[in-house]
C-alpha positions in Angstrom: -0.2 39.7 -26.1 -1.3 42.5 -28.5 1.2 44.5 -29.7 2.1 47.6 -27.4 2.1 51.2 -28.8 5.3 53.4 -28.6 3.3 55.7 -26.0 2.3 52.7 -24.1 5.8 51.4 -23.9 6.8 54.7 -22.6 4.1 54.8 -19.9 5.1 51.4 -18.4 9.0 52.5 -18.7 8.6 56.2 -17.4 9.6 57.8 -20.3 9.1 60.0 -22.8 7.4 58.3 -26.4 10.7 60.2 -28.0 13.1 58.2 -25.8 11.3 54.9 -26.7 11.8 56.0 -30.5 15.1 56.7 -30.2 16.0 53.7 -28.2 14.5 51.3 -31.0 15.7 53.2 -33.3 19.5 52.5 -32.1 19.9 56.2 -31.4 23.2 56.1 -29.3 22.8 59.2 -27.1 19.9 57.8 -25.1 20.9 57.7 -21.4 21.7 54.2 -20.6 19.3 53.6 -17.4 16.4 54.9 -19.8 17.6 52.3 -22.6 17.6 49.4 -20.0 14.0 50.2 -18.9 12.6 50.7 -22.5 14.3 47.6 -23.6 13.2 45.7 -20.1 9.6 46.7 -21.1 9.8 45.5 -24.4 11.7 41.9 -23.7 9.1 41.5 -20.7 6.0 41.8 -22.7 7.6 39.4 -25.7 6.9 42.2 -28.6 9.3 43.9 -30.0 8.1 46.6 -32.7 8.2 45.4 -36.0 11.2 47.8 -37.4 13.1 47.4 -34.7 15.0 44.4 -35.4 15.8 45.6 -39.2 16.8 49.4 -37.6 19.1 48.0 -35.3 20.7 45.5 -37.8 21.5 49.1 -40.1 23.2 50.3 -37.1 25.8 48.1 -36.1 27.6 48.6 -32.7 30.8 45.9 -34.2 30.0 44.6 -30.5 29.4 41.0 -29.3 28.2 40.4 -25.6 29.9 37.3 -24.5 28.5 35.9 -21.2 30.9 32.8 -19.2 29.9 30.7 -15.9 33.2 31.3 -14.4 36.4 32.8 -15.2 38.8 30.8 -12.6 39.0 27.8 -15.0 41.4 27.8 -17.3 39.3 26.4 -19.9 37.1 29.9 -20.4 40.4 31.7 -20.3 41.3 30.2 -23.4 38.0 30.3 -24.7 37.4 33.7 -23.8 40.8 34.6 -25.7 40.0 32.6 -28.5 36.8 34.2 -28.8 38.4 37.7 -28.6 41.1 37.0 -31.3 38.3 35.3 -34.1 35.9 38.4 -33.4 38.4 40.8 -33.6 39.7 39.1 -37.3 35.8 39.9 -38.3 35.5 43.3 -37.5 33.9 42.8 -33.6 34.6 43.3 -30.0 33.6 41.6 -27.6 32.0 43.0 -24.3 32.4 40.3 -21.5 30.4 38.9 -18.7 31.0 36.7 -16.1 27.6 34.9 -14.2 29.3 33.4 -11.6 27.0 30.4 -12.1 24.0 32.3 -10.9 21.1 32.4 -13.4 20.0 36.0 -11.9 23.5 37.8 -12.7 23.4 35.8 -15.8 19.9 37.7 -16.9 21.3 41.2 -15.7 24.5 40.3 -18.2 21.8 39.7 -20.7 19.9 42.7 -20.1 23.0 44.9 -20.2 24.1 43.4 -23.5 20.7 45.0 -24.7 21.1 48.0 -23.2 24.3 48.5 -24.9 23.2 47.3 -28.1 25.6 44.5 -28.8 24.8 43.0 -32.4 24.8 39.3 -31.0 25.1 37.0 -27.9 27.5 33.9 -27.3 26.7 32.6 -24.1 27.8 29.6 -21.9 24.4 29.0 -20.0 23.7 28.5 -16.4 21.2 25.3 -16.7 17.7 26.5 -18.6 17.3 29.0 -16.4 17.3 32.0 -19.4 17.0 29.8 -22.0 12.9 30.8 -22.8 13.6 34.2 -22.3 16.5 34.5 -24.8 14.0 32.9 -27.1 12.2 35.9 -27.2 15.0 38.5 -28.0 15.4 40.0 -31.9 19.5 40.1 -31.0 20.9 36.8 -32.4 22.2 34.6 -29.8 24.5 31.5 -29.9 24.8 29.1 -27.1 28.6 27.9 -26.6 30.3 24.6 -25.2 26.8 23.0 -24.5 23.4 22.1 -26.5 20.3 23.7 -26.5 17.9 22.7 -29.3 15.6 26.1 -29.3 18.9 28.1 -29.8 21.7 27.7 -32.2 24.5 26.2 -30.4 27.9 24.3 -30.4 29.2 22.1 -27.6 31.1 18.8 -26.8 29.1 15.8 -26.7 29.6 15.5 -23.1 27.8 11.9 -22.1 30.5 10.6 -25.2 33.6 12.4 -23.1 32.5 10.0 -20.0 32.0 6.9 -21.8 35.3 7.5 -23.3 37.1 7.8 -19.9 35.1 4.6 -18.8 36.0 2.7 -22.1 39.7 3.5 -21.4 39.9 2.3 -18.0 38.0 -0.7 -18.8 40.1 -1.4 -21.6 43.5 -1.0 -19.3 41.9 -3.4 -16.6 40.2 -1.4 -14.0 37.6 -3.2 -11.7 36.9 -0.5 -9.5 35.9 3.1 -10.7 35.7 6.8 -8.9 34.2 9.8 -10.5 34.9 13.6 -9.3 32.7 16.3 -9.7 28.8 18.0 -9.7 26.4 15.4 -10.2 24.2 14.9 -12.0 26.1 15.6 -15.0 26.5 14.5 -18.6 29.8 13.5 -18.5 29.3 11.3 -15.0 25.9 10.0 -16.7 27.9 8.9 -19.9 30.7 7.4 -17.4 28.7 5.2 -15.0 26.3 4.3 -18.0 29.4 2.4 -19.6 30.5 1.2 -16.5 27.1 -0.5 -15.9 26.9 -1.5 -19.7 30.1 -3.7 -19.2 28.9 -5.3 -15.8 30.6 -2.5 -13.4 29.4 0.0 -11.2 30.5 3.1 -9.8 32.8 2.7 -6.6 33.3 6.4 -5.3 32.1 10.0 -5.8 33.9 12.4 -4.7 31.5 15.2 -4.9 32.4 18.6 -5.8 29.6 21.1 -4.3 28.2 23.5 -7.1 29.5 26.1 -5.0 32.9 25.3 -5.6 34.1 27.8 -8.3 37.8 28.2 -7.6 40.8 25.8 -6.8 40.6 26.6 -3.2 36.6 25.1 -2.9 37.5 22.5 -4.6 40.6 21.5 -3.0 38.4 21.6 0.3 35.9 19.2 -1.1 38.6 16.8 -2.4 40.5 17.1 0.9 37.4 16.1 3.0 36.7 12.9 1.2 40.1 11.8 2.2 39.8 12.7 5.6 36.6 10.9 6.0 38.2 8.0 3.8 39.8 4.9 5.5 41.1 4.1 2.1 40.3 4.7 -1.9 38.0 1.8 -3.1 38.9 2.5 -6.6 41.6 1.9 -9.1 40.8 4.7 -11.7 39.4 8.3 -11.4 37.6 10.6 -13.8 37.5 14.1 -13.1 35.0 16.6 -14.4 37.7 19.1 -15.3 41.1 19.5 -15.1 41.4 21.6 -11.9 39.7 18.9 -9.8 41.8 16.0 -11.5 45.0 18.3 -10.8 43.8 19.1 -7.0 42.8 15.3 -6.4 46.5 14.4 -7.9 48.6 17.1 -5.1 45.9 15.7 -2.4 46.9 11.7 -3.6 50.9 12.6 -3.8 50.5 14.3 -0.4 49.6 10.8 1.2 52.0 8.7 -0.5 49.3 7.5 -3.6 51.2 7.1 -6.4 49.6 8.2 -10.0 49.2 6.2 -11.9 50.9 3.3 -10.3 48.2 3.3 -7.5 45.8 5.1 -9.2 44.8 6.1 -12.9 43.6 9.6 -13.7 42.0 11.5 -16.7 40.7 14.9 -16.6 38.6 16.8 -18.6 39.3 19.9 -21.0 42.6 19.5 -21.9 43.7 23.0 -20.6 47.4 23.8 -20.1 47.2 22.3 -16.8 46.8 18.9 -17.9 49.8 19.8 -20.6 52.0 20.9 -18.1 51.3 18.6 -14.8 51.1 15.5 -17.4 47.5 14.9 -17.0 45.6 12.6 -19.7 42.3 14.6 -20.2 39.5 15.0 -22.7 39.8 17.5 -25.4 37.4 20.2 -26.1 38.7 21.8 -29.6 38.1 25.1 -28.6 39.4 26.8 -31.7 36.9 24.7 -33.9 34.0 25.4 -31.6 35.2 29.2 -31.4 35.5 29.4 -35.0 32.0 27.9 -35.5 30.2 29.8 -33.1 31.4 33.1 -34.7 30.3 32.1 -38.1 27.0 31.4 -37.3 26.4 34.4 -35.2 27.8 36.8 -38.0 25.5 34.6 -40.5 22.4 35.6 -38.1 24.1 39.3 -37.9 24.9 40.1 -41.2 22.5 37.9 -43.8 19.1 36.7 -44.0 19.4 33.4 -43.1 17.0 30.0 -42.4 15.2 30.4 -39.1 15.7 26.8 -38.6 18.0 26.3 -35.3 21.6 25.3 -36.1 22.7 22.6 -33.4 26.5 21.1 -33.6 28.0 18.4 -31.1 31.6 17.8 -31.3 33.2 14.9 -30.8 35.6 14.3 -27.5 39.0 13.0 -28.0 41.2 11.6 -25.1 44.8 12.9 -24.7 46.8 10.2 -23.2 49.6 11.4 -20.4 51.5 10.0 -17.7 48.8 10.4 -15.1 47.1 7.0 -16.4 48.2 3.9 -17.8 46.4 2.5 -20.8 49.0 -0.1 -21.9 47.0 -2.9 -22.9 
């Protein structure tokens, strides 16, 4: 698409040409709603004036926009806390939004970041919905917890995490396997693949619906499984996060099922829930992930760096606790 003039942008945004100029030049006095309309037009036509990125770069807000998918999960609470701490150390504050697993809300959050003239964005993405749109923005963006080749990103190898859980169950002598989570998911695929590679299959899936974004809904999904199952046809189970692992532990104990004597349990994230309840869990190195993310983002904001995207995948590790018995 050909470049628009300020006059054309002003007409589309229903503002004056002077307002467009002030928005482009980072003037903080512009009405927020007007700024949103101008930036929306600029983004939609895939064009940002040549001098905009340089001008905004000189006019730092020292704010980083952070958008996560949920805040009920203690993993994200810890992630946000660490992000804020590391940002403050470098002279930045964070503006936090929660997309609640809704790509429309996610995009509205990104639009608000643009209107607030944040210096950079850190995003836990909802799938692929807004990745291409983000590619068009002049604002530096880093994806955290997951990897996306088209943007700077740092995440954990979720496929390998699933394989580690499966391998440890197999080595401990288990022959019947369960999984708790939403599918398809990389952890699930990794778990299932390592079972097949060793001549086993996934015996049972406790499906937690995509809408289950709080403890009560997760508890309902797990209770529903227990209520319809005559008996559990697995001796070990891998949960997609520690909340699911905890809710399974509670539901099992209520029915007199012993953990780990009857069923071995592994969670994911290694949150304080896992530590308190003695649940074995796949560890995510939050501090390393956050420090690297901030470093990449600030290099994009403050320095002239290569346009080549940086993609880092961290290795998962299993922290063994009393919910699983891996004695060989």
